[in-house]
N, C-alpha and C positions, 0 to 999 in steps of 0.2 A: 547680821542674821544668823552669822552661823554661833555666834558667842550667844546669843541671847537663845538659840537652840539649846547649847549644850547645858546652858544654865538650868533651863527649863528640862531638860534632860537629869540632870543632876539633882536639882529641886525635887522631880518624881521620884527617885528613885530612893532619895531619902524618904518621901511620902510615906512612900510603899513600905519602907523598910523598918523607918524608926522604933513604931510601936511596938516590933518585936526582936528587935537587935540585942545580941546578947545573950536571948534565953537560953534555955538548954533543951532546945527542939528540933524536930527535922527541919533542913532545909525548906521540903516541900510546904510546911507548916507556919515556915518563919518567912519566906521569899517569893513572891511572884517569875514566873518564869524569866521577863526579861531582866529582872534585876538578881536574877541567878545566874543567869547569862553574862552579864556585865561583870559580875563577883569572879567568874569561872576566867573570864578573859583577862582580867587585871591578877588573877593569881597565876595564871600559866606564864606570863610576862614578869613573874616575882616579885610584885606587892605583895609584902608581909603582911598588912591589915584583912586582904581579901582571904590570904591564905589559913587567916586566924579564922575567920569569918566561915569559911566553906568546913574547916577542920571541925569546927563546934557543932554546925548545922549537919555536917555528914555524920559524925559520930557525937552524937550529944549525951551530957550523962543522965543516965535513967531512962536509955535509948529504949528499952525493950526489947521485944525480937525482930531483928536485922532480916531483910530476904537476901538470898543471897547476893544480887544486883548492889543492894544498898551498902553491904559489905564490900565488895569489891571497888564500889564509887569510893565509899569513905577510905579504905586502902590506899587508892590512887592518890587522891589531895591530899592526905595525911604525910604519904612518903615524900611528896613534891613538897611539902612545907617542912619536913623535917630536914630534908637533906640541904633545902636553902638554908634552913636555921642551923645549918651544921658547921663546924668548924674545920673543915677540910681546908686542903689547899688552895683548890678553886674557890672554895665561898669567901675565904680570907682574901685572896686577890681582888674576886669581886666588890667585898667590902673598902678596900682600898682605892679601887676605883669610882666607886658609889663617892667616898667622902672627896677625892680630887673634882670629880665633877659638882657635887654640893661645893667647895670652895670657889670653884670657877661661875658660880650661880647659874649652870646647866641644870641642877637638880634641886626640889626643894625639900629642907628637912624634915617637913612634916610627912613627906609622903617614903621617904627612900632613908631617912635616917644615917647615923653615922657619924661621929668625931672624932679628932686626933686628941692626942695626948694634952696638944697646946692652946687647944681650945678652950674661951669661957665659956662655962653651961650655963644658962640660963636658968632659973627654977622648972620652967616648961620644958626645955631641954632633957632636964635630969628624971623628972616625973615621965616624960616618953620613952627615955632609955630602960626605965626601970620597968615600964610596961610590956615594951617588948621582950624582957628578959622573962618574964612572968608567963606573957602568953609564948613564949617559945618552949618557955616548961610545961605548958599545957598541951601543945602540940605532939612532943616526944611521951608525953602521959598517956595520951589518947592513941597515939601509934601503938606504943607500947601494951596497952589495954587491949586493943583492936586484934593486933598480932597474937596475942594471948588466944583470941577467941576462934582464929581462924588459920587454914591450913598452910602449907609451904606452897600446894598449887592454887591455892586461894590468892597469895603473896605474887607468885608467877602472874598469874594471870591480870593483878593488880598494875604491876610491871611493865607488862605487854600492853595494857591499855593506856597508861601513861607514855609508853614510846611511840605508840598508834599517833597519840594526839599529837606528841612533837613532831614525828616525820611526816606526818602532813602541812608544817607548818613550812617545810621545804629545807634547805642549809641551813637557815639561823636555828631551826628547830634542831635539827639533828646534831649542830654544833650544841646546843644546851644539853641535849641529852648525851653526847658525848663527854662533855664536863661533867654530867651527872653519875657518872659509872662509877666516880671515885668515893661516892658517898655510900658508906657501909649498909643505911637504912635502903636502898636499892635494889642492895642483893644482886648484883651484876657479877657474873663471874669472868674471866680474863677472857675468854672465846665471845661472850656479848660485848664486853668494854670494848675489845678491838674490831666487833664488827660496827661499832656505833661510829667508834673514829674513821673507819673505814668509807661508810655510807656519808658523813659529815664532809670528807675528801671529795670523794667522787661527786658529790651534789653541788659543792662550789666550783668543783672544776667544771663541771657541765651548763652551770647556770651563766646565762647573758648577763646576771647581777650581779656576779661578783666584781666587777671592776667599780661597781657604787662604795664598796666598803674597804678600809685599810685591812691591811694584814693583821691578824690573828697575834695576840701576844705569844700563845703558844702555835708552833708551828705546826698545822693539823696535817700535813701531809706525812713529818717527820714522824709525829705521835703515832700515826697509822703505820705507818712502815714499821717503828718499833716494836709496837703492841704485837704487830702481826707475826713478827719474827720470834716472838718469845712464846709461841703457841705451839703445840705439839700437831702432829699430822691429825689425830683425832679432832683434835680440838679446832685447826683451822677446818673442818670441813662442819662444823658446827657455825664457826664463825661466817662461814660463806653463805650459810644458811641464812643467818640472820642479818647477812647485808642486804641480801637481797628481799628479804620481808622489809625491812627498815625501809629499802627503795622505792617500794611497790606503787609509792604514788608521786615519784620522780616523774617529770616529762619526760624524761629518755623509757623508763618503764613503762608508762602509761602509752608511750606512742612505738613502743614493741607489742605493747597487749593488742592494742585495736590494727597493728600489721598483720598479727595471728587471726585476730579476729575475720579479718578482710581475706586471707587466705584460705580462710574456712569457707566464706560465702563465695568462693570460684565456681564453684558449680553451679551459680543462678546465673553463669555467663549466658545473654542471648545472642544467637550466633546468625539466624537466618531464618529466613521465612519460607512457609511449604508452597505447594502450588498454587496455592488459595490465596498466596498474600498475609497467611496470618503467621505472627512470629512462633518460632520452635524456641526452644534452648536446649543447648547441646554445646557441652565444652569440649566434647570428640572432634567435633568438626572446629572450633576455633584453633585446636590444637595442629589440625589437618592441614588448614590453611598456612600456618606458622612454620610446619615439617616442606609443606611444599615449594615456600618461599627461601628458606634455607637450602635448598638442595636436596634434601633427604629423604623426600617422598615426591613419586612422580604419578598425575591421572592421566586416563585416558576420557573420563566421563565427569571430573571434579570429586572432591569430598563428596564420599558418601554417609557418613557420621556414622561408622562402624568403625570400632576398635577392632580390627583385626590382625592375620598377623604382618600384612605390609605396613602397616600403621603401628604394631608393634618392634620390627625391624628398625623402621625409622626411630623411633622414639630411643632406641638402646643406641641408632649411631647419636643422637643428641647427647645424649647423655656419656657417650664417651667421648663425643668434644669437648665437651663440659668440664672433664674429670671426676664424673658421677660415676656410683656405682649402676650397672646397667640391670635393670629391671625390665617387668613387661609395660610398668605403669609411670607416666611420668608424675612427680609430687606436684602440687600445685605450687610452688616454690621455682619447681623446672619450668613448668608451664610460663609464669609469669615471664623469667626470665628468654625463654623459646620467642613469645611473643614480642619481647621488648626487642630484641636482637630482630627479628623478621620484618618489625616497622623499621628499626634505627638503622640497621647497615644494610638491608634490601627495598627499602623503601616500597614497604607491601600495604597497599592501602587497607586490606581488609584487616590486618593486623594491628595496623592505627585505629581502624574503626571500632575495634575489640579493646584496644586498649582506653578509647573513649568512654565505652560503655562501663569497664572498671571502673576507671576513675570518677563516671558519674554516679555508681550506685554502689560502690566501697566493695566492690567483688575483686578478690586480689588484691587489691591497694586501697588505704585506707582514703574514705571520700575527699575526691579534691576538684573542684569545678574548674581551676585556674587550668590543670593539667588537661582535663576532659575537651574543653575548650579548644585547645590547641592542638591534641590529636585526632579530635575530629574535624578540624580545619583541614590539617596535612592529609587526611583519608581523603576528604571531599576534592581536595586540587589533586591528588595522585589519582583517585580513580575516575577525574573529569579528564588528565592528561591520558589515562589507559584508553577510555573510549573514546576520543578524538581520534587515534589511531587502532581504533578495533579490528581493522583484520589483523592486523598484528598479534593478537593477542590468541590464544588457543582456543576452539572452539567452543569449550567447556565454560573457559572466561569471558567468554562473549556472550554466553547464556547467562551468568550469575551474575556479573558485575551491576548491569540495568537495576537489577531486583536489591542489589547491595546499595546502590545511588539511593534509591527512595528511601531505603530506612536511614542511610546517613541523613538525609533532608528531615526526616520525620524525629531520629535523633538531635538534630541539632535545632529545632524549635522547641524542643523539651529542655534541653541544657540551656539555650539563650534564655528561656523561660525562668529556669530558677538562678542563672548567674546574674539577670536584671534584679534579683529580689533582694541580694548580696548587698550588706553595707558598702559606703564607699572605701573605706578602708581596706576591707577584705578583696576587693576588687583593683586596688592599686596594687596588693601585695601581689598579684598575679599577674600583674601587667610585663614582667620581664620572662615571661615563661620561655623555651627554646628547646629544643630538640635537646641539649647536653642533659639537661635536667628534668626531662621528662619521666625516665625510670628512674628513681632514686634509692 
């Protein structure tokens, strides 16, 4: 069925493009969207025919006035095609590998090309080689022509667009970009080249898929170190900036962005109910419960939701304990650490409850229902145990804990409903939750 589907798709592509293929007209006038995307995917992967086709329609002869977006688009794809058709050491090495794969029967000649001097060329193969030389020359001509019509900033923008597209492919795309930095047409300075190799190195090291692939022909880590060592201090600053930009879509970077976003939402923490049972929101009360559990703050009538002198002094004690600069206010990161310690080291049920809310809602931590369920389960058991020996509690806790027990029960209904809606594989991944990995 898949073979039939693929043949149908290829037939559709041929039917939708054959009528105008080879014409010197813009891409939008020559291909429908789906066909155009297929060409792009093939071109980014290195297929020369796709690169020829996009180079031609992105910058056709007698193209007339191009918009700024069309200029950048043409520059990007012509830059890629010219680099792949260049005689750089990387391209030469790639062609050798291609010929080896062809000899082994792993690649077809028609798609990837390349012959050795000992091979006998058929008439069809000779014509194909001539065709590639002709098309490579046209690519270079188009690239030179559009380069003459555009500014240095335009070419930088096109390079950044190509870099962004490759970086979104993960480690493999970053490696392809790093190797392309040796192409003069990419116009990559030493700092950008070093950044690309560093990004590729870090992406491969952090990827769980790295074990799937064999070792690279060039030692990526060594190449990264060598290029970085050759930079001046100013170039290193530029390289660091470019590396972070190239890694912005890596799983680690995305996780860090979500972590920062979650910290920014910590002010939404719902912490207690008022006298009528209506929920109120207060980060201050959550902080006060955490400070009290850690022994840095004492109450006669319980937390008052007032970030006054006593709370400020206790917050400074916490900062001193953690080795942080003492200020009036705890940062969101410090609040998160405080509540984790109050829950895990002091078995404070209210701090466990707050952690459950944080994980359930994505306040302070990225949303994680497995951790929310675990923290809420601990909060429920601990508060039940405290209430079982209610007389041992201070008066203010005897008054406050029953209200929290009700809130914990209500939160449990909501979290369990959300949990039941998750796919089975996500539930399975969260089954091993324990106190050690609650606060990551």
